[in-house]
NUBASE-922684 format. One record per residue (C-alpha): residue number from 1; residue in three letters; x, y, z. Coordinates in steps of 0.1 Angstrom, whole numbers, always signed. Layout:
(NUM "Ala" (X Y Z)) ...
// end
This chain:
(1 "Met" (-350 +109 -1312)) (2 "Arg" (-333 +143 -1320)) (3 "Ala" (-348 +145 -1355)) (4 "Leu" (-382 +146 -1339)) (5 "Asp" (-376 +172 -1314)) (6 "Asp" (-390 +208 -1319)) (7 "Thr" (-359 +223 -1302)) (8 "Gly" (-328 +231 -1323)) (9 "Pro" (-305 +259 -1337)) (10 "Phe" (-327 +266 -1363)) (11 "Asp" (-364 +263 -1375)) (12 "Val" (-363 +234 -1402)) (13 "Gly" (-396 +247 -1415)) (14 "Arg" (-383 +282 -1423)) (15 "Thr" (-347 +272 -1431)) (16 "Leu" (-351 +243 -1454)) (17 "Ala" (-375 +243 -1486)) (18 "Pro" (-388 +211 -1500)) (19 "Ile" (-381 +206 -1535)) (20 "Thr" (-393 +172 -1546)) (21 "Val" (-409 +139 -1532)) (22 "Leu" (-385 +112 -1539)) (23 "Thr" (-409 +82 -1529)) (24 "Ser" (-437 +73 -1508)) (25 "Gln" (-442 +42 -1488)) (26 "Pro" (-478 +32 -1475)) (27 "Leu" (-475 +20 -1439)) (28 "Val" (-499 -3 -1420)) (29 "Ile" (-508 -1 -1382)) (30 "Ala" (-516 -34 -1372)) (31 "Ala" (-529 -43 -1337)) (32 "Asn" (-535 -74 -1319)) (33 "Pro" (-572 -82 -1322)) (34 "Arg" (-572 -88 -1284)) (35 "Thr" (-564 -52 -1276)) (36 "Gly" (-601 -43 -1286)) (37 "Trp" (-590 -12 -1307)) (38 "Thr" (-608 -4 -1337)) (39 "Ser" (-591 +30 -1344)) (40 "Ile" (-563 +50 -1337)) (41 "Ala" (-583 +69 -1312)) (42 "Asp" (-588 +37 -1294)) (43 "Met" (-550 +30 -1292)) (44 "Met" (-543 +66 -1281)) (45 "Ala" (-568 +63 -1253)) (46 "Ala" (-552 +32 -1241)) (47 "Ala" (-518 +49 -1243)) (48 "Lys" (-529 +79 -1223)) (49 "Ala" (-544 +57 -1198)) (50 "Asn" (-513 +34 -1193)) (51 "Pro" (-483 +47 -1211)) (52 "Ala" (-458 +26 -1195)) (53 "Ala" (-475 -6 -1208)) (54 "Leu" (-477 +2 -1245)) (55 "Ser" (-451 -8 -1268)) (56 "Phe" (-449 -13 -1305)) (57 "Ala" (-429 -32 -1331)) (58 "Thr" (-410 -21 -1360)) (59 "Pro" (-391 -41 -1384)) (60 "Ser" (-357 -17 -1377)) (61 "Ala" (-342 +4 -1352)) (62 "Gly" (-345 +40 -1372)) (63 "Gly" (-366 +38 -1402)) (64 "Thr" (-397 +54 -1414)) (65 "Asn" (-418 +31 -1394)) (66 "Val" (-402 +42 -1360)) (67 "Ile" (-406 +79 -1372)) (68 "Val" (-444 +75 -1377)) (69 "Gly" (-449 +57 -1345)) (70 "Glu" (-431 +79 -1323)) (71 "Met" (-445 +109 -1341)) (72 "Met" (-481 +100 -1337)) (73 "Phe" (-476 +95 -1298)) (74 "Arg" (-455 +126 -1293)) (75 "Arg" (-482 +148 -1309)) (76 "Ala" (-505 +134 -1283)) (77 "Gly" (-482 +139 -1255)) (78 "Val" (-476 +101 -1247)) (79 "Lys" (-444 +83 -1243)) (80 "Val" (-444 +46 -1258)) (81 "Leu" (-417 +22 -1262)) (82 "Asn" (-405 +11 -1296)) (83 "Ile" (-396 -25 -1298)) (84 "Pro" (-373 -26 -1330)) (85 "Tyr" (-370 -62 -1347)) (86 "Lys" (-341 -74 -1369)) (87 "Gly" (-366 -74 -1401)) (88 "Gly" (-404 -75 -1402)) (89 "Gly" (-409 -114 -1400)) (90 "Gln" (-408 -117 -1363)) (91 "Ala" (-427 -85 -1357)) (92 "Val" (-454 -98 -1380)) (93 "Gln" (-457 -130 -1359)) (94 "Asp" (-454 -112 -1324)) (95 "Val" (-484 -90 -1328)) (96 "Pro" (-511 -117 -1334)) (97 "Gly" (-492 -137 -1309)) (98 "Gly" (-494 -109 -1281)) (99 "Ala" (-459 -103 -1275)) (100 "Val" (-465 -66 -1286)) (101 "Pro" (-499 -49 -1289)) (102 "Trp" (-494 -32 -1321)) (103 "Ala" (-468 -26 -1349)) (104 "Cys" (-461 -1 -1378)) (105 "Trp" (-445 -17 -1411)) (106 "Ala" (-449 -15 -1449)) (107 "Arg" (-481 -25 -1465)) (108 "Gly" (-466 -55 -1481)) (109 "Arg" (-461 -74 -1450)) (110 "Ser" (-498 -72 -1442)) (111 "Cys" (-511 -89 -1475)) (112 "Pro" (-517 -123 -1462)) (113 "Ala" (-542 -106 -1436)) (114 "Arg" (-575 -97 -1446)) (115 "Asn" (-598 -69 -1433)) (116 "Arg" (-632 -77 -1419)) (117 "Ala" (-649 -76 -1455)) (118 "Gly" (-624 -99 -1467)) (119 "Ser" (-604 -78 -1489)) (120 "Ala" (-567 -86 -1489)) (121 "Cys" (-543 -56 -1483)) (122 "Leu" (-570 -30 -1476)) (123 "Pro" (-578 -10 -1445)) 
// end
């Protein structure tokens, strides 16, 4: 993903200046409970132990979801495989079904799920 590389003809942080925030999108990282992960640190440890085995689902081939997933692992020095879906519906089914261990999607897709305390749509 060229946009995430630190190499290039100029330093984006020095050349461009942010002027406004146009939007924000809360994202959820959801993992299959059978992975045993209870935190991002658990997921990173699993990725470092066996990077070839870790893939993640996103509802598109190049949206914010992909960038967030890729950046997390690149900063940790781990290469993982993104599985882009044609929309989020099948990804939402495939994470609990075990086809992929985790996914990154918009918070609204997770609303039917509840956390351990029973609160819908909360971490």
